[in-house]
C-alpha positions in Angstrom: 11.4 23.9 28.2 15.1 24.8 27.9 17.7 22.0 27.5 21.1 22.2 29.1 22.7 23.1 25.8 20.2 26.0 25.2 20.8 27.3 28.8 24.6 27.2 28.4 24.3 28.9 25.0 22.2 31.7 26.4 24.6 32.2 29.3 27.6 32.2 27.0 26.1 34.9 24.7 25.2 37.0 27.8 28.8 36.7 29.2 30.2 37.6 25.8 28.2 40.8 25.8 29.1 41.6 29.4 32.8 41.1 28.6 32.8 43.2 25.5 30.7 46.0 27.1 33.1 46.1 30.0 36.2 46.6 27.8 34.6 49.0 25.4 32.9 51.2 28.0 36.1 51.4 30.0 38.1 52.5 27.0 35.7 54.8 25.3 32.9 56.0 27.6 33.5 59.0 29.8 32.9 58.1 33.5 33.5 54.4 33.1 37.3 54.6 33.2 37.5 52.3 36.3 34.8 49.8 35.2 37.2 47.1 34.0 39.1 47.4 37.3 35.8 47.0 39.2 34.7 44.0 37.2 38.0 42.2 37.5 39.0 43.1 41.1 39.4 40.5 43.9 35.9 39.0 44.5 34.6 41.0 41.5 32.2 39.7 38.9 34.6 37.7 36.7 36.5 36.1 39.6 33.3 35.0 41.2 32.2 33.7 37.7 35.4 31.6 37.5 34.8 30.2 41.0 31.2 29.3 40.2 32.2 27.6 36.9 35.0 25.6 38.6 32.6 24.4 41.3 30.1 23.5 38.5 32.7 21.4 36.8 33.6 19.7 40.0 30.0 18.9 41.0 29.1 17.8 37.5 32.1 15.5 37.4 31.5 13.8 40.8 27.8 13.3 40.1 28.3 12.0 36.6 31.1 9.6 37.7 29.2 8.1 40.6 25.8 7.9 38.7 27.5 6.0 35.8 30.1 4.1 37.7 28.7 0.8 36.4 29.0 2.0 32.8 32.5 3.7 32.9 35.7 1.7 32.9 38.0 2.2 35.9 40.3 4.5 33.9 37.5 6.7 32.7 35.9 6.8 36.1 39.1 7.8 37.8 39.8 10.4 35.1 36.5 12.1 35.6 36.9 12.0 39.4 40.5 13.4 38.9 39.4 16.3 36.7 36.5 17.1 39.0 38.9 17.2 42.0 41.3 19.5 40.1 38.4 21.8 39.4 37.6 21.8 43.1 41.2 22.6 44.0 41.1 25.4 41.4 38.0 26.9 42.9 39.4 26.7 46.4 42.6 28.3 45.2 40.6 31.2 43.7 39.0 32.0 47.0 42.3 31.3 48.9 40.7 28.4 50.7 38.0 30.5 52.2 40.2 33.5 53.1 38.4 35.8 50.7 35.0 34.9 52.1 35.8 34.8 55.8 38.7 37.2 55.9 41.0 35.3 58.2 44.6 36.2 58.5 47.3 34.4 56.6 49.9 32.5 58.6 53.4 34.0 58.9 54.7 31.5 56.2 52.2 32.7 53.6 52.8 36.4 54.5 56.6 36.0 54.0 56.6 33.6 51.0 53.3 34.1 49.1 53.5 36.8 46.3 50.1 38.2 47.4 50.4 37.2 51.1 47.3 35.0 50.7 46.6 31.5 51.8 46.9 29.8 48.4 49.6 27.9 46.4 49.5 29.4 42.9 50.8 32.7 44.1 54.1 31.1 45.1 54.9 31.0 41.3 56.0 34.0 39.4 52.9 35.4 37.6 54.7 35.7 34.2 55.8 32.1 34.3 52.5 30.8 35.6 50.5 32.7 33.0 52.9 31.6 30.2 52.4 27.9 31.1 48.7 28.3 31.4 48.3 30.1 28.1 50.6 27.7 26.3 48.4 24.8 27.5 45.2 26.5 26.5 46.4 27.2 22.9 47.8 23.7 22.6 45.0 21.5 24.1 41.9 23.7 23.7 42.6 25.2 20.2 45.5 23.9 18.1 45.3 20.1 18.7 41.5 20.0 18.4 41.6 22.1 15.1 44.4 20.0 13.6 42.6 16.8 14.5 39.5 18.0 12.7 41.6 19.2 9.7 43.6 16.0 9.4 41.1 13.5 10.8 41.7 10.7 8.3 45.4 10.8 9.1 45.1 11.2 12.8 42.1 9.0 13.7 44.3 6.0 14.2 45.8 7.6 17.3 43.2 6.6 20.0 44.1 9.3 22.5 43.6 12.0 20.0 39.9 11.1 19.8 39.4 13.0 23.1 40.4 16.2 21.2 37.4 15.8 18.8 35.5 18.5 20.6 32.7 20.8 19.6 34.0 23.7 17.5 31.8 26.2 19.5 33.8 25.2 22.6 37.1 25.9 20.7 35.7 29.4 19.8 35.0 30.1 23.5 38.6 29.3 24.2 39.7 31.6 21.3 37.4 34.4 22.7 39.1 34.1 26.1 42.5 34.7 24.5 41.3 37.9 22.9 41.8 39.8 26.1 45.5 40.4 26.2 48.2 43.1 26.0 48.7 43.7 22.3 51.8 45.3 20.8 53.6 45.3 24.1 57.4 45.1 24.1 57.6 41.7 25.8 58.4 38.4 24.2 55.6 36.6 26.1 53.1 39.2 25.0 54.2 39.0 21.3 54.1 35.1 21.4 50.6 35.4 22.9 49.3 37.8 20.2 50.9 35.8 17.4 49.4 32.5 18.7 46.0 34.2 18.9 46.0 35.4 15.3 47.2 32.0 14.2 44.3 30.5 16.0 41.9 32.8 14.2 43.5 31.9 10.8 43.4 28.2 11.5 39.7 28.3 12.5 38.9 30.3 9.4 40.7 27.7 7.3 38.6 25.0 9.1 35.4 26.8 8.2 36.5 27.1 4.6 37.5 23.4 4.3 34.3 22.0 5.8 30.6 22.6 5.4 30.0 24.4 8.7 26.6 25.4 10.1 25.4 29.0 9.8 25.4 29.3 13.6 29.1 28.3 13.7 29.9 30.9 11.0 28.0 33.6 12.9 29.8 32.6 16.1 33.2 33.0 14.4 32.1 36.3 12.9 31.2 37.6 16.3 34.7 36.6 17.5 36.2 38.7 14.7 34.1 41.7 15.6 34.9 41.3 19.3 38.6 41.0 18.4 38.4 44.3 16.5 36.8 46.0 19.5 39.5 44.5 21.8 42.3 45.8 19.6 40.5 49.2 19.5 40.5 49.2 23.3 43.9 47.6 24.0 45.5 50.6 25.8 43.4 49.9 28.9 44.9 46.4 29.4 47.4 45.9 32.2 49.4 43.0 33.6 47.9 42.9 37.1 44.3 41.7 37.9 42.7 43.4 34.9 41.7 41.6 31.7 43.3 38.3 32.8 40.3 37.7 35.2 38.0 37.9 32.1 40.3 35.6 30.2 40.4 33.1 33.0 36.6 32.9 33.4 36.1 32.1 29.7 38.8 29.5 29.8 37.0 27.8 32.6 33.7 28.1 30.6 35.4 26.4 27.7 36.7 23.7 30.0 33.2 23.1 31.3 31.7 22.8 27.8 34.5 20.4 26.8 34.2 18.3 30.0 30.4 17.9 29.7 30.7 16.9 26.1 33.4 14.3 26.7 31.5 12.8 29.6 28.4 12.5 27.6 30.3 11.0 24.6 32.0 8.4 26.9 28.6 7.4 28.4 27.0 7.2 25.0 29.8 5.1 23.6 29.7 2.6 26.5 25.9 2.2 26.2 26.2 1.6 22.4 28.8 -1.1 22.9 26.6 -2.9 25.4 
């Protein structure tokens, strides 16, 4: 019988392969030139995947919070509820609050003010600024702080809040994989910052593997990321700014968030039970 961890591992591997196959076939296989656009279009595979994962985070959070409300402190309970609610809002924003499912017309306000004339809030913000803030947050909170905490644990363990960044390195690799899909070598300061941050993340993770006695599975996972990065670089000319590889990137960021959220909730529950 499969455990949750085995199921999510199997799904992650399958999604890795689908993402890489999408990029490589689009770039190098005759007849598949529009495949990336098809997979990342509105209501395409990767956008639907993001919505499903966001709703999964939301449902898991609400169920876990209320099932264990007697165990969790008020702060932890409200934090889990808050994150679950944010995930719900994110999912609803992705489907434009039902507009993409039921195809109702946007009001005049959204037609005039929304960048995509849709009934959502995130498209009121310039896409470049919005993406920059999101990617900065991902590198900071999903990759760099967790890795630095692991590398300098004995110096940083005294800071209680940093304990929440002690996350599974496999989840960090999922976030790194997400950042692989980007516009390389593009004459734009944001793109260059993104690319440099990505390669720093790879080097920092490699240093972490070198410093600690890591499992074979973690080393294989990192090796796969390196191979996938090579394939992404080889195929980078197909990447564009609008509704292309960013949908893939978003779906894997949400997957990483799900893995991290589940782990933190389980840890919090386990710690409370041990104290009792």
